[in-house]
C-alpha positions in Angstrom: 26.1 -29.6 -47.9 28.6 -28.1 -50.3 31.6 -26.9 -49.0 32.1 -23.5 -49.6 35.6 -24.2 -51.0 36.1 -27.4 -53.2 32.3 -27.6 -53.9 32.3 -30.8 -53.0 28.7 -32.4 -51.3 30.1 -33.5 -47.7 27.9 -34.4 -44.0 29.2 -32.4 -41.2 29.9 -33.2 -38.4 27.4 -32.3 -35.7 28.4 -33.4 -31.8 26.3 -34.4 -29.1 27.7 -31.1 -27.0 26.4 -29.1 -29.9 22.9 -30.9 -30.4 22.2 -30.7 -26.3 23.9 -27.4 -25.8 20.6 -25.3 -26.1 21.5 -23.5 -28.8 21.3 -22.9 -31.7 22.9 -25.1 -34.1 25.5 -23.8 -36.1 28.1 -25.6 -39.0 31.0 -24.7 -40.6 30.1 -25.1 -44.6 33.5 -26.6 -45.2 34.4 -29.9 -46.0 37.0 -32.3 -43.4 40.0 -32.1 -46.0 39.7 -28.1 -46.4 39.3 -27.6 -42.9 42.8 -29.9 -42.4 44.8 -27.1 -44.4 44.5 -24.5 -41.1 46.0 -25.5 -38.8 44.9 -24.0 -35.3 46.7 -22.3 -32.3 47.9 -24.4 -30.0 48.5 -23.8 -26.9 52.5 -22.3 -26.1 54.1 -19.0 -28.0 54.1 -15.6 -26.7 51.3 -15.1 -23.9 49.6 -11.5 -25.3 49.4 -12.6 -29.3 49.8 -16.6 -29.2 52.8 -15.8 -31.8 55.5 -18.4 -32.3 58.1 -18.1 -30.0 60.4 -19.7 -27.2 59.9 -16.7 -25.2 57.0 -15.7 -22.8 56.6 -12.3 -24.8 57.1 -12.1 -28.9 59.3 -9.1 -29.7 56.1 -7.4 -31.0 54.2 -7.1 -28.0 57.2 -6.0 -25.8 57.0 -2.9 -28.7 53.5 -3.2 -27.4 53.9 -3.0 -23.7 56.8 0.1 -24.2 54.1 1.9 -26.2 51.6 1.0 -23.6 53.0 0.5 -20.6 49.4 0.1 -18.9 47.5 -1.7 -21.0 46.4 -5.5 -20.3 45.0 -6.2 -23.9 45.8 -10.1 -24.3 44.7 -11.3 -27.8 42.7 -15.1 -28.3 43.4 -16.2 -32.4 42.0 -19.2 -33.4 44.6 -20.0 -36.6 47.7 -19.4 -37.6 48.1 -17.2 -40.4 49.8 -19.4 -42.9 49.7 -19.9 -46.7 46.5 -21.5 -46.6 45.2 -18.5 -44.4 45.9 -15.9 -46.5 45.1 -18.1 -49.9 41.8 -18.1 -48.1 41.5 -14.5 -47.1 42.5 -13.0 -50.1 39.7 -14.6 -51.9 37.0 -13.9 -49.3 38.2 -10.3 -48.2 39.5 -9.2 -51.9 38.0 -10.8 -54.1 34.9 -10.8 -52.1 33.6 -14.2 -51.7 31.3 -13.2 -49.3 29.8 -16.1 -48.5 32.9 -18.2 -47.2 32.2 -16.4 -43.9 30.8 -19.5 -43.1 33.7 -21.8 -43.8 34.5 -20.5 -39.5 30.8 -19.9 -38.4 31.4 -22.7 -35.9 34.3 -22.1 -34.4 33.8 -18.1 -33.8 30.0 -19.1 -32.3 31.7 -21.8 -30.5 34.4 -19.7 -29.0 31.9 -16.3 -28.3 29.4 -18.9 -26.5 31.9 -19.0 -23.3 32.1 -15.1 -23.6 29.0 -14.0 -21.5 28.0 -10.8 -21.6 30.9 -9.3 -23.4 30.4 -6.3 -25.5 31.9 -6.9 -29.0 33.0 -4.7 -31.0 34.5 -5.1 -34.4 37.4 -3.3 -36.4 35.1 -0.9 -39.1 35.9 -0.8 -42.6 35.7 2.8 -43.9 32.6 4.1 -45.6 34.5 4.2 -48.9 36.1 0.9 -49.0 32.6 -0.6 -47.5 31.1 0.2 -50.6 34.1 -0.7 -53.1 34.0 -4.1 -51.0 29.9 -4.4 -50.4 30.7 -5.7 -46.9 33.1 -5.6 -44.2 34.8 -9.0 -43.2 34.3 -8.9 -39.8 31.7 -8.3 -39.3 30.1 -10.9 -41.8 32.4 -13.3 -39.6 30.2 -12.9 -36.5 26.8 -12.8 -38.2 28.3 -16.0 -39.5 28.3 -18.0 -35.9 24.9 -16.1 -34.9 27.5 -13.3 -32.2 25.6 -10.4 -31.2 27.9 -7.4 -31.7 27.9 -3.5 -31.6 29.1 -1.1 -34.0 31.4 1.8 -31.2 33.6 2.6 -33.5 33.9 4.0 -37.1 36.5 4.7 -39.6 36.2 8.2 -41.0 39.2 8.3 -43.9 40.3 5.5 -46.0 43.6 4.5 -45.8 46.1 2.2 -47.5 44.8 -1.5 -47.2 47.3 -2.7 -44.7 48.6 -6.3 -46.9 50.0 -3.4 -49.5 51.8 -2.0 -47.0 55.4 -2.5 -45.3 55.3 -3.8 -42.2 57.2 0.0 -41.1 54.5 1.5 -43.0 52.3 -0.2 -41.2 53.8 0.4 -37.7 53.9 4.3 -39.1 49.8 4.6 -39.7 47.7 7.4 -37.7 44.8 6.8 -35.8 42.3 5.8 -37.8 39.4 5.4 -35.7 36.9 7.4 -33.6 34.8 5.8 -31.7 31.0 6.6 -32.2 28.0 8.4 -29.9 26.8 6.2 -27.2 30.5 4.2 -26.9 31.8 5.6 -23.5 28.6 4.6 -21.9 28.7 1.1 -23.7 32.2 0.2 -22.8 32.3 1.9 -19.5 32.9 -1.0 -16.3 32.2 -3.0 -19.3 34.6 -6.4 -20.7 34.7 -5.8 -24.1 36.6 -7.7 -27.2 37.7 -6.3 -30.1 37.8 -8.3 -32.9 39.2 -8.3 -36.6 39.8 -10.9 -39.4 43.8 -10.9 -39.3 46.4 -9.3 -37.1 49.6 -9.0 -38.3 52.0 -6.2 -36.6 49.3 -5.5 -34.0 48.8 -1.8 -35.0 45.2 -1.7 -35.9 44.2 -3.6 -33.2 46.1 -1.4 -30.5 44.9 1.8 -32.2 41.0 0.1 -31.6 42.6 -0.9 -28.2 43.9 2.9 -27.7 40.4 4.6 -27.9 38.7 1.5 -26.1 40.6 1.9 -23.2 40.1 5.7 -22.9 36.4 4.3 -21.8 37.5 2.6 -18.9 36.0 -0.7 -19.8 36.5 -3.7 -17.1 38.8 -5.5 -18.8 39.4 -5.5 -23.0 40.9 -8.8 -25.1 41.1 -9.1 -28.9 39.8 -11.7 -31.0 40.7 -12.7 -34.9 40.0 -15.8 -37.0 44.6 -16.4 -37.7 47.2 -14.6 -36.5 
């Protein structure tokens, strides 16, 4: 197999557990050397978003709790948003290297294999951004991991890209999302997992949470590749 990052040939590591899991075998198309650049988030840190902190809750999440006091939202990211991950995201998302979605296919598949019965909802792109980029980077990550999802949110208008805004500008954005037809029936009483590629200030995710919680889900949490 060829590594999608360095293009060197490598033999993927396949465990006996994955062979006998009775699920389609999914391996990440990334060699061990490239994979070692990315640091997984370990236990500890903020109890809500996993950000590194010496306290139970980081300052960002304390602010969100003040704004949404009844929310039970919790984020479950895989990797730290390191400089290496920023470079990877830039290649994948902004320079259009769509095939890179398979770099973390195994990690994504493993996470969702334990989320039985949950409704998975990707953060949407505006149609103008989709036409320009040619793909929704979140949906491609889910497809690479063979994760079934439902497009229950839409983004009617394009806003400036989050990475081009300051933190203050990100936090000042207005609600960009709407519920699609039939969303309420799909969400009511169900476990919901909102999915984004990266989580920085939390503004994008909490706009989605605000809409989903209006539909009376059983539980709601978020998943992202990097925090």
